Each structure stands twice: as structure tokens, then as C-alpha cells.
Backbone as CSV, one residue per row, in Angstrom:
resi,resn,N_x,N_y,N_z,CA_x,CA_y,CA_z,C_x,C_y,C_z
1,MET,0.852,-1.182,0.000,0.000,0.000,0.000,0.894,1.241,0.000
2,GLN,1.502,1.509,-1.134,2.522,2.550,-1.208,1.955,3.965,-1.201
3,SER,0.674,4.115,-1.516,0.106,5.459,-1.551,-0.301,5.960,-0.175
4,PHE,-0.284,5.079,0.815,-0.640,5.457,2.176,0.627,5.757,2.969
5,PRO,0.528,6.621,3.969,1.732,6.968,4.727,2.242,5.810,5.566
6,GLU,3.514,5.863,5.888,4.105,4.861,6.777,3.330,4.837,8.088
7,GLY,2.952,3.622,8.528,2.210,3.482,9.767,0.734,3.788,9.634
8,PHE,0.190,3.671,8.407,-1.226,4.008,8.215,-2.134,3.099,9.037
9,ARG,-3.313,3.647,9.365,-4.280,2.957,10.229,-5.505,2.575,9.415
10,ALA,-5.976,1.336,9.607,-7.086,0.806,8.813,-8.148,0.174,9.704
11,VAL,-9.381,0.196,9.192,-10.515,-0.486,9.826,-11.206,-1.313,8.759
12,VAL,-11.494,-2.570,9.068,-12.227,-3.441,8.154,-13.474,-3.938,8.869
13,ILE,-14.637,-3.584,8.339,-15.919,-4.002,8.901,-16.415,-5.215,8.116
14,GLY,-16.887,-6.220,8.821,-17.202,-7.497,8.180,-15.991,-8.396,8.181
15,ALA,-15.199,-8.284,9.261,-13.918,-8.990,9.315,-14.054,-10.492,9.493
16,SER,-15.261,-10.989,9.775,-15.439,-12.437,9.900,-15.793,-13.082,8.565
17,GLY,-16.109,-12.280,7.555,-16.416,-12.814,6.236,-15.157,-13.146,5.464
18,ALA,-15.324,-13.822,4.338,-14.162,-14.287,3.574,-13.296,-13.123,3.106
19,ILE,-13.890,-12.131,2.459,-13.110,-11.011,1.933,-12.574,-10.153,3.066
20,GLY,-13.426,-9.848,4.047,-12.980,-9.024,5.158,-11.826,-9.647,5.918
21,ALA,-11.926,-10.937,6.206,-10.858,-11.624,6.928,-9.562,-11.628,6.135
22,ALA,-9.671,-11.847,4.819,-8.482,-11.847,3.967,-7.848,-10.460,3.922
23,MET,-8.678,-9.425,3.903,-8.141,-8.057,3.925,-7.384,-7.790,5.216
24,VAL,-7.970,-8.188,6.339,-7.301,-7.988,7.624,-5.945,-8.678,7.630
25,ARG,-5.898,-9.920,7.173,-4.627,-10.664,7.162,-3.587,-9.967,6.294
26,GLN,-4.001,-9.490,5.137,-3.039,-8.856,4.229,-2.575,-7.502,4.750
27,LEU,-3.460,-6.769,5.386,-3.050,-5.499,5.978,-2.124,-5.735,7.172
28,GLU,-2.398,-6.766,7.954,-1.511,-7.097,9.076,-0.116,-7.459,8.585
29,ALA,-0.040,-8.046,7.400,1.249,-8.457,6.848,1.977,-7.318,6.137
30,ASP,1.295,-6.214,5.910,1.891,-5.072,5.209,2.768,-4.293,6.182
31,PRO,4.078,-4.212,5.936,4.966,-3.519,6.888,4.670,-2.030,7.016
32,ARG,3.949,-1.455,6.063,3.619,-0.037,6.128,2.374,0.232,6.978
33,CYS,1.630,-0.826,7.289,0.390,-0.668,8.046,0.703,-0.672,9.544
34,GLY,0.380,0.434,10.203,0.662,0.522,11.632,-0.347,-0.226,12.480
35,SER,-1.613,-0.237,12.034,-2.640,-0.968,12.780,-3.813,-1.251,11.867
36,VAL,-4.443,-2.386,12.090,-5.679,-2.719,11.383,-6.644,-3.280,12.418
37,ILE,-7.839,-2.734,12.419,-8.868,-3.151,13.361,-9.975,-3.852,12.590
38,GLY,-10.211,-5.094,12.894,-11.292,-5.846,12.270,-12.527,-5.803,13.148
39,LEU,-13.653,-5.439,12.555,-14.900,-5.322,13.309,-15.959,-6.276,12.759
40,GLY,-16.791,-6.774,13.656,-17.895,-7.646,13.270,-18.840,-7.793,14.439
41,ARG,-19.745,-8.727,14.345,-20.746,-8.893,15.389,-20.164,-9.431,16.691
42,LYS,-18.999,-10.116,16.622,-18.441,-10.745,17.820,-17.145,-10.092,18.285
43,THR,-16.813,-8.922,17.725,-15.603,-8.219,18.145,-15.945,-7.227,19.254
44,LEU,-14.909,-6.615,19.799,-15.086,-5.574,20.807,-14.233,-4.372,20.402
45,PRO,-14.856,-3.243,20.037,-16.306,-3.030,19.929,-16.893,-3.871,18.799
46,SER,-18.189,-4.023,18.811,-18.859,-4.821,17.785,-19.658,-3.919,16.853
47,ILE,-19.884,-4.430,15.646,-20.804,-3.789,14.710,-21.756,-4.856,14.210
48,ASP,-23.025,-4.623,14.417,-24.089,-5.529,13.986,-25.118,-4.684,13.249
49,PHE,-25.304,-4.930,11.979,-26.207,-4.108,11.185,-27.675,-4.320,11.545
50,ASN,-27.947,-5.240,12.460,-29.289,-5.349,13.025,-29.465,-4.427,14.229
51,ASP,-28.397,-3.743,14.594,-28.406,-2.834,15.737,-27.767,-1.520,15.310
52,GLU,-28.607,-0.548,14.925,-28.100,0.723,14.415,-27.131,1.386,15.386
53,ALA,-27.443,1.329,16.667,-26.615,2.007,17.662,-25.199,1.439,17.724
54,SER,-25.016,0.193,17.314,-23.687,-0.420,17.407,-22.685,0.264,16.488
55,VAL,-23.152,0.802,15.364,-22.237,1.469,14.428,-21.702,2.756,15.051
56,ALA,-22.603,3.569,15.603,-22.183,4.804,16.253,-21.293,4.513,17.453
57,ALA,-21.645,3.481,18.221,-20.855,3.138,19.407,-19.450,2.695,19.027
58,ALA,-19.333,1.906,17.952,-18.016,1.445,17.509,-17.173,2.620,17.035
59,ALA,-17.774,3.522,16.267,-17.039,4.694,15.790,-16.557,5.544,16.957
60,ALA,-17.419,5.731,17.941,-17.045,6.523,19.110,-15.913,5.853,19.886
61,ALA,-15.974,4.519,19.995,-14.947,3.783,20.737,-13.590,3.846,20.046
62,LEU,-13.599,3.974,18.714,-12.344,3.957,17.959,-11.806,5.350,17.659
63,ALA,-12.580,6.376,17.956,-12.192,7.735,17.576,-10.799,8.106,18.074
64,SER,-10.459,7.702,19.284,-9.154,8.064,19.856,-8.004,7.311,19.206
65,ARG,-8.324,6.266,18.415,-7.276,5.478,17.760,-7.061,5.919,16.321
66,GLY,-7.824,6.903,15.894,-7.695,7.444,14.554,-6.773,8.650,14.535
67,PRO,-6.806,9.457,13.478,-7.683,9.288,12.320,-7.250,8.088,11.478
68,PHE,-8.178,7.587,10.670,-7.929,6.392,9.881,-7.696,6.749,8.415
69,HIS,-6.764,6.032,7.824,-6.434,6.252,6.419,-7.242,5.346,5.494
70,LEU,-7.739,4.248,6.040,-8.513,3.301,5.237,-9.634,2.702,6.081
71,VAL,-10.853,2.797,5.575,-12.009,2.143,6.184,-12.714,1.362,5.076
72,VAL,-12.924,0.076,5.298,-13.576,-0.781,4.303,-14.767,-1.471,4.945
73,ASN,-15.921,-1.378,4.303,-17.058,-2.200,4.714,-17.161,-3.389,3.764
74,ALA,-16.881,-4.578,4.287,-16.941,-5.799,3.480,-18.105,-6.689,3.878
75,ALA,-18.986,-6.183,4.752,-20.129,-6.984,5.202,-21.252,-6.934,4.173
76,GLY,-21.965,-8.028,4.032,-23.091,-8.079,3.103,-23.797,-9.420,3.203
77,VAL,-24.998,-9.483,2.593,-25.768,-10.725,2.615,-26.417,-10.958,1.259
78,LEU,-26.384,-12.183,0.800,-27.069,-12.598,-0.427,-28.161,-13.605,-0.103
79,HIS,-27.890,-14.490,0.865,-28.846,-15.525,1.261,-28.604,-15.870,2.712
80,THR,-29.571,-16.499,3.313,-29.438,-17.005,4.681,-30.062,-18.395,4.708
81,THR,-30.176,-18.971,5.878,-30.857,-20.258,5.993,-32.358,-20.108,5.766
82,ARG,-32.844,-18.867,5.811,-34.279,-18.604,5.651,-34.678,-18.192,4.244
83,PHE,-33.745,-17.706,3.449,-34.120,-17.260,2.108,-32.954,-17.363,1.135
84,ALA,-33.317,-17.416,-0.149,-32.360,-17.435,-1.246,-32.720,-16.302,-2.204
85,PRO,-31.812,-15.906,-3.083,-32.131,-14.829,-4.027,-33.352,-15.175,-4.877
86,GLU,-34.219,-14.206,-5.066,-35.438,-14.430,-5.849,-35.103,-14.537,-7.345
87,LYS,-35.726,-15.489,-7.989,-35.564,-15.645,-9.431,-36.708,-14.999,-10.207
88,ARG,-37.862,-14.841,-9.531,-39.052,-14.323,-10.216,-39.770,-13.322,-9.313
89,LEU,-40.549,-12.454,-9.945,-41.343,-11.477,-9.197,-42.247,-12.145,-8.176
90,SER,-42.773,-13.300,-8.518,-43.708,-13.982,-7.634,-43.060,-14.414,-6.323
91,GLN,-41.738,-14.410,-6.253,-41.037,-14.832,-5.048,-40.720,-13.673,-4.100
92,LEU,-41.062,-12.459,-4.482,-40.750,-11.318,-3.630,-41.427,-11.443,-2.268
93,ASP,-40.662,-11.132,-1.237,-41.132,-11.268,0.143,-40.665,-10.050,0.927
94,PHE,-41.587,-9.399,1.610,-41.279,-8.150,2.306,-40.170,-8.334,3.339
95,ALA,-40.246,-9.380,4.148,-39.259,-9.599,5.201,-37.871,-9.827,4.618
96,GLN,-37.795,-10.594,3.524,-36.505,-10.835,2.883,-35.913,-9.546,2.334
97,MET,-36.754,-8.734,1.696,-36.263,-7.469,1.164,-35.769,-6.574,2.292
98,ALA,-36.517,-6.502,3.392,-36.138,-5.643,4.506,-34.803,-6.074,5.105
99,GLU,-34.621,-7.383,5.302,-33.371,-7.861,5.885,-32.189,-7.626,4.956
100,THR,-32.408,-7.858,3.665,-31.331,-7.656,2.697,-30.913,-6.198,2.634
101,PHE,-31.887,-5.302,2.614,-31.564,-3.879,2.591,-30.892,-3.441,3.886
102,GLN,-31.302,-4.001,4.999,-30.708,-3.604,6.275,-29.218,-3.903,6.299
103,VAL,-28.833,-5.076,5.808,-27.424,-5.469,5.840,-26.627,-4.835,4.703
104,ASN,-27.206,-4.767,3.515,-26.455,-4.319,2.347,-26.496,-2.818,2.116
105,ALA,-27.492,-2.131,2.669,-27.623,-0.694,2.396,-27.713,0.143,3.670
106,PHE,-28.650,-0.192,4.559,-28.861,0.650,5.735,-27.647,0.634,6.672
107,GLY,-27.122,-0.551,6.959,-25.948,-0.652,7.829,-24.746,0.078,7.251
108,PRO,-24.383,-0.201,5.988,-23.268,0.528,5.389,-23.491,2.034,5.335
109,ALA,-24.745,2.471,5.180,-25.023,3.912,5.190,-24.630,4.516,6.531
110,MET,-24.914,3.797,7.621,-24.523,4.290,8.936,-23.004,4.275,9.100
111,VAL,-22.333,3.327,8.452,-20.868,3.330,8.449,-20.360,4.601,7.783
112,LEU,-20.945,4.950,6.645,-20.553,6.186,5.973,-20.738,7.381,6.898
113,ALA,-21.882,7.436,7.554,-22.201,8.579,8.397,-21.289,8.688,9.610
114,LYS,-20.971,7.567,10.242,-20.238,7.597,11.509,-18.725,7.499,11.347
115,PHE,-18.259,6.890,10.243,-16.815,6.716,10.088,-16.171,7.767,9.188
116,ALA,-16.937,8.427,8.321,-16.352,9.478,7.481,-15.688,10.569,8.325
117,PRO,-16.289,10.974,9.450,-15.615,11.999,10.266,-14.294,11.541,10.881
118,LEU,-14.019,10.242,10.868,-12.780,9.718,11.455,-11.659,9.592,10.441
119,LEU,-11.919,9.981,9.188,-10.913,9.829,8.137,-9.795,10.859,8.277
120,ASP,-8.593,10.432,7.925,-7.434,11.321,7.928,-7.633,12.437,6.903
121,ARG,-7.185,13.625,7.217,-7.426,14.782,6.356,-6.498,14.813,5.147
122,GLN,-5.386,14.096,5.206,-4.416,14.171,4.113,-4.557,13.045,3.096
123,ARG,-4.798,11.841,3.572,-4.921,10.686,2.675,-5.859,9.678,3.306
124,ALA,-7.010,9.443,2.683,-7.959,8.487,3.253,-8.861,7.928,2.167
125,VAL,-9.196,6.655,2.318,-10.153,5.974,1.442,-11.196,5.292,2.317
126,LEU,-12.459,5.497,1.978,-13.556,4.754,2.591,-14.227,3.986,1.458
127,ALA,-14.109,2.668,1.506,-14.614,1.821,0.424,-15.696,0.891,0.929
128,VAL,-16.730,0.700,0.125,-17.771,-0.280,0.432,-17.729,-1.368,-0.629
129,VAL,-17.795,-2.607,-0.193,-17.836,-3.716,-1.140,-19.265,-3.834,-1.659
130,SER,-19.442,-3.535,-2.923,-20.745,-3.585,-3.578,-20.769,-4.823,-4.479
131,ALA,-21.414,-4.743,-5.616,-21.467,-5.866,-6.556,-21.883,-5.339,-7.921
132,LYS,-21.306,-5.912,-8.940,-21.642,-5.496,-10.303,-23.116,-5.708,-10.613
133,VAL,-23.734,-6.704,-9.982,-25.156,-6.939,-10.236,-26.019,-5.809,-9.681
134,GLY,-25.425,-4.910,-8.900,-26.136,-3.738,-8.441,-26.136,-2.598,-9.434
135,SER,-25.421,-2.772,-10.534,-25.417,-1.748,-11.577,-26.735,-1.802,-12.345
136,ILE,-27.489,-0.704,-12.335,-28.765,-0.659,-13.059,-28.512,-0.752,-14.559
137,GLU,-27.511,-0.035,-15.038,-27.227,-0.037,-16.475,-26.767,-1.401,-16.966
138,ASP,-26.062,-2.141,-16.117,-25.469,-3.412,-16.544,-26.404,-4.604,-16.324
139,ASN,-27.607,-4.367,-15.805,-28.537,-5.464,-15.518,-29.114,-6.023,-16.814
140,ARG,-28.639,-7.210,-17.204,-29.086,-7.842,-18.447,-29.869,-9.132,-18.227
141,LEU,-29.766,-9.707,-17.032,-30.358,-11.018,-16.787,-31.572,-10.982,-15.877
142,GLY,-31.740,-9.899,-15.099,-32.841,-9.852,-14.149,-32.603,-10.783,-12.974
143,GLY,-33.657,-11.021,-12.181,-33.545,-11.889,-11.023,-32.791,-11.239,-9.877
144,TRP,-32.691,-11.968,-8.769,-31.957,-11.511,-7.597,-32.427,-10.116,-7.183
145,TYR,-33.725,-9.941,-7.093,-34.326,-8.627,-6.896,-33.784,-7.889,-5.674
146,SER,-33.876,-8.509,-4.516,-33.483,-7.818,-3.293,-32.000,-7.496,-3.276
147,TYR,-31.185,-8.450,-3.694,-29.740,-8.235,-3.676,-29.351,-7.142,-4.650
148,ARG,-29.844,-7.228,-5.884,-29.538,-6.188,-6.875,-29.960,-4.810,-6.370
149,ALA,-31.194,-4.720,-5.890,-31.733,-3.423,-5.486,-30.999,-2.870,-4.262
150,SER,-30.638,-3.741,-3.330,-29.934,-3.267,-2.139,-28.540,-2.761,-2.480
151,LYS,-27.879,-3.415,-3.427,-26.553,-2.945,-3.841,-26.662,-1.664,-4.671
152,ALA,-27.729,-1.543,-5.462,-27.955,-0.286,-6.182,-28.189,0.842,-5.189
153,ALA,-28.942,0.556,-4.131,-29.164,1.555,-3.081,-27.851,1.914,-2.392
154,LEU,-27.037,0.914,-2.106,-25.734,1.161,-1.508,-24.903,2.084,-2.390
155,ASN,-24.919,1.815,-3.695,-24.149,2.642,-4.623,-24.612,4.096,-4.588
156,MET,-25.925,4.309,-4.549,-26.441,5.673,-4.504,-26.066,6.359,-3.189
157,LEU,-26.183,5.634,-2.089,-25.801,6.196,-0.801,-24.320,6.578,-0.790
158,LEU,-23.483,5.709,-1.349,-22.058,5.977,-1.399,-21.764,7.218,-2.233
159,LYS,-22.360,7.294,-3.419,-22.068,8.438,-4.290,-22.552,9.741,-3.668
160,THR,-23.730,9.705,-3.064,-24.262,10.907,-2.431,-23.384,11.346,-1.265
161,ALA,-22.948,10.402,-0.455,-22.059,10.723,0.662,-20.731,11.273,0.167
162,ALA,-20.212,10.696,-0.917,-18.924,11.142,-1.455,-18.979,12.605,-1.877
163,ILE,-20.095,13.003,-2.486,-20.245,14.395,-2.915,-20.214,15.331,-1.710
164,GLU,-20.920,14.948,-0.645,-20.954,15.792,0.552,-19.606,15.819,1.260
165,VAL,-19.003,14.650,1.452,-17.737,14.569,2.184,-16.641,15.343,1.472
166,GLN,-16.664,15.329,0.147,-15.614,16.003,-0.624,-15.565,17.504,-0.328
167,ARG,-16.703,18.097,0.012,-16.730,19.539,0.275,-15.889,19.897,1.502
168,ALA,-15.950,19.044,2.509,-15.217,19.324,3.742,-13.874,18.607,3.807
169,GLN,-13.766,17.474,3.107,-12.548,16.676,3.136,-12.126,16.356,1.697
170,PRO,-11.536,17.325,1.012,-11.234,17.152,-0.414,-10.256,16.033,-0.735
171,ASN,-9.517,15.561,0.258,-8.564,14.480,0.007,-9.157,13.094,0.256
172,ALA,-10.387,13.041,0.771,-11.016,11.750,1.044,-11.565,11.141,-0.250
173,VAL,-11.431,9.835,-0.369,-11.936,9.095,-1.533,-12.967,8.093,-1.034
174,LEU,-14.189,8.228,-1.489,-15.263,7.284,-1.149,-15.649,6.548,-2.419
175,VAL,-15.539,5.219,-2.404,-15.789,4.431,-3.606,-16.552,3.149,-3.283
176,ALA,-17.255,2.657,-4.305,-17.873,1.330,-4.259,-16.988,0.384,-5.054
177,LEU,-16.836,-0.849,-4.576,-15.949,-1.819,-5.221,-16.678,-3.130,-5.511
178,HIS,-16.427,-3.668,-6.684,-16.959,-4.983,-7.072,-15.844,-6.017,-6.939
179,PRO,-16.012,-7.036,-6.081,-14.926,-7.990,-5.847,-14.861,-9.149,-6.835
180,GLY,-15.863,-9.280,-7.710,-15.948,-10.460,-8.557,-16.508,-11.634,-7.780
181,THR,-16.591,-12.771,-8.434,-17.084,-13.976,-7.763,-15.970,-14.575,-6.920
182,VAL,-16.249,-14.743,-5.635,-15.238,-15.202,-4.687,-15.712,-16.507,-4.061
183,ASP,-14.793,-17.416,-3.872,-15.102,-18.689,-3.209,-15.354,-18.399,-1.721
184,SER,-16.626,-18.343,-1.342,-16.987,-17.966,0.018,-18.337,-18.566,0.364
185,ALA,-18.748,-18.382,1.602,-20.066,-18.863,2.013,-21.167,-18.163,1.225
186,LEU,-20.944,-16.899,0.874,-21.946,-16.144,0.127,-22.198,-16.760,-1.248
187,SER,-21.125,-17.218,-1.906,-21.265,-17.747,-3.266,-21.411,-19.261,-3.317
188,ALA,-21.290,-19.942,-2.169,-21.283,-21.405,-2.155,-22.474,-22.048,-2.865
189,PRO,-23.707,-21.551,-2.679,-24.835,-22.200,-3.369,-24.871,-21.939,-4.875
190,PHE,-23.959,-21.106,-5.365,-24.004,-20.702,-6.768,-22.695,-21.054,-7.474
191,ARG,-22.168,-22.229,-7.150,-20.947,-22.757,-7.762,-19.736,-21.898,-7.437
192,GLY,-19.767,-21.230,-6.279,-18.663,-20.364,-5.911,-17.335,-21.091,-5.801
193,ALA,-17.358,-22.306,-5.259,-16.120,-23.063,-5.128,-15.542,-23.437,-6.485
194,GLU,-16.424,-23.533,-7.479,-15.993,-23.929,-8.824,-15.542,-22.740,-9.652
195,ILE,-16.294,-21.655,-9.605,-16.003,-20.524,-10.498,-15.405,-19.317,-9.767
196,GLY,-15.387,-19.342,-8.443,-14.902,-18.191,-7.701,-13.395,-18.179,-7.503
197,ARG,-12.856,-16.991,-7.305,-11.446,-16.830,-6.961,-11.270,-16.965,-5.459
198,PRO,-10.090,-17.344,-4.999,-9.846,-17.397,-3.556,-10.039,-16.017,-2.933
199,ALA,-10.511,-15.991,-1.700,-10.726,-14.721,-1.022,-9.439,-13.910,-0.924
200,ALA,-8.326,-14.590,-0.749,-7.042,-13.884,-0.652,-6.733,-13.129,-1.940
201,ALA,-7.044,-13.742,-3.076,-6.806,-13.077,-4.357,-7.732,-11.885,-4.516
202,ALA,-8.992,-12.057,-4.123,-9.949,-10.954,-4.222,-9.526,-9.794,-3.333
203,ALA,-9.114,-10.086,-2.118,-8.677,-9.040,-1.202,-7.465,-8.302,-1.751
204,ALA,-6.518,-9.054,-2.302,-5.318,-8.428,-2.874,-5.688,-7.518,-4.038
205,ASP,-6.614,-7.975,-4.873,-7.047,-7.156,-6.012,-7.709,-5.867,-5.539
206,LEU,-8.592,-5.977,-4.549,-9.292,-4.789,-4.053,-8.325,-3.819,-3.388
207,LEU,-7.387,-4.320,-2.618,-6.404,-3.447,-1.984,-5.517,-2.774,-3.025
208,ARG,-5.227,-3.464,-4.107,-4.433,-2.858,-5.179,-5.201,-1.712,-5.835
209,VAL,-6.503,-1.923,-6.071,-7.322,-0.841,-6.625,-7.363,0.338,-5.655
210,ILE,-7.587,0.046,-4.385,-7.634,1.101,-3.364,-6.331,1.891,-3.336
211,ASP,-5.220,1.192,-3.439,-3.911,1.844,-3.363,-3.715,2.847,-4.504
212,GLY,-4.384,2.600,-5.632,-4.224,3.479,-6.785,-5.217,4.622,-6.849
213,LEU,-6.114,4.708,-5.886,-7.148,5.737,-5.931,-6.603,7.109,-5.542
214,LYS,-7.108,8.127,-6.245,-6.763,9.507,-5.971,-8.043,10.281,-5.688
215,PRO,-7.948,11.490,-5.128,-9.152,12.256,-4.802,-10.125,12.416,-5.956
216,GLU,-9.625,12.493,-7.173,-10.518,12.649,-8.323,-11.332,11.391,-8.616
217,HIS,-11.007,10.284,-7.972,-11.750,9.041,-8.165,-12.926,8.896,-7.201
218,THR,-13.093,9.842,-6.282,-14.181,9.725,-5.323,-15.526,9.716,-6.030
219,ALA,-16.519,9.096,-5.392,-17.869,8.974,-5.950,-17.892,8.092,-7.198
220,SER,-17.042,7.051,-7.214,-16.954,6.156,-8.372,-17.180,4.705,-7.950
221,PHE,-17.376,3.866,-8.962,-17.650,2.433,-8.796,-16.609,1.680,-9.610
222,PHE,-15.778,0.885,-8.945,-14.682,0.193,-9.624,-14.782,-1.314,-9.439
223,SER,-14.364,-2.029,-10.479,-14.199,-3.476,-10.399,-12.843,-3.798,-9.778
224,TYR,-12.695,-5.040,-9.334,-11.422,-5.491,-8.783,-10.306,-5.429,-9.812
225,THR,-10.665,-5.339,-11.085,-9.658,-5.221,-12.147,-9.155,-3.794,-12.312
226,GLY,-9.817,-2.841,-11.673,-9.493,-1.434,-11.860,-10.384,-0.752,-12.877
227,GLU,-11.278,-1.536,-13.526,-12.187,-0.964,-14.495,-13.261,-0.140,-13.784
228,ARG,-13.577,1.031,-14.326,-14.675,1.831,-13.787,-15.988,1.252,-14.280
229,LEU,-16.926,1.001,-13.374,-18.193,0.380,-13.713,-19.307,1.402,-13.798
230,PRO,-20.337,1.134,-14.620,-21.477,2.051,-14.708,-22.382,1.896,-13.498
231,TRP,-22.928,2.999,-13.037,-23.870,2.929,-11.923,-25.150,2.224,-12.344
């Protein structure tokens, strides 16, 4: 991470997931990284997107350990033991949509609100792990209603926040990132082990993209390849 200062400080939310955990490990191994804090439902402090107050509490607890040069939200949900992605309109379910939006959009929105003030004034990136299927322009296959819509909402929240944050913190970069298909619990029911990349490779790709970001890239959506994606 050569674009960040020596001893840079990082926070990874969703550190128990495949991508988040891999990011934490790689940042811990980076000699330029002074500290990396992994957050999740079972950490201290904890962040649970089913508990709005936990996001503010975690930010407040970490404020004295900042400012932070890198904040990544890698938490998200595609399916649970109770539901799978919808293939047809007839499968839409209010509870499933609400839960998906809470984890994929509402929780990350609170991360934007509570962690943006903790960003370093000289060099900082706040990235949210989104998904290419959340691109409205790129939607060619349909299906996966709740997941697509929640990631599209996340993208809009990110872009709107980036515009506001840039006014007060012109050096901050807020971006949405597409990790590609990763071999993880999230992709397991969809041939993830067969067609997905290892989480370590995905994390390395995303960190490489992050390392190359400049202030003019704020309010953008990038693939793990570095390609700019359409909203």
C-alpha cells in the first residue's frame, strides 16, 4: 500500500467474512500498516447491522485510535438459511427485502455517516464492497431482486455521501468496489467453489485498486480489475 503513509491505520468491517478476513490478514502483513482493526458482530467493539446504535458506538470507541487512512465495509448478505435470491417477481417477500436492505444498504449507510468523520485529512479511502449486479445499467439477466436493489441503493448512498464529504474533506476518496465472484459462504450455493477466486486473491485485487485511488476518483464504482463500472 505505497500510496498510504508509513504506519497508516485501517478499519475493516465485516472482518469475519471471507473477503474481510483476507483483507485484515493482508493489511496485518503489510509492513507499512501501523494498525488494522477488524470489526464484526463478535468483536469488541462490535458492529451488527441489526443494531443501528452499534455502528455509532463502535465509531465513538475507535475515535481516539484514529484518524484512519482506510475504512472498508466488506459486510453483506445474499442468502441465509431462511431465504435465497429471488428468481421471479412472484417470489418477492417483504421480510426478505427488509433484511437484505438492512445489511447491504442501511448498515453501510450508517458506516458512511459515523466513520467518514474519522478519516485522515491528508490521505484516506472509505470503500464499500458492492457488486456489479447492483449496476442498473449493466442489468441484463434480471432476477436476484433484493440483492440487486440493495446494492444499487448502496451505490447511490455511497455516491451521495462522497459528494458531501468532498466539500469538507477534499482528500477523502469514497468508492464502491466490485470484488468479482469469490469462493466464500456467500457464493457457495451458486458454484462459488468452482467458479470463484480465492478470497485472498480478491482481497489483494481490491487493496491494489484502493492503493491506486486519488481524490478525483471519489464517488466512483470500480471493479477489482481497476475498471470503472457504470452505476
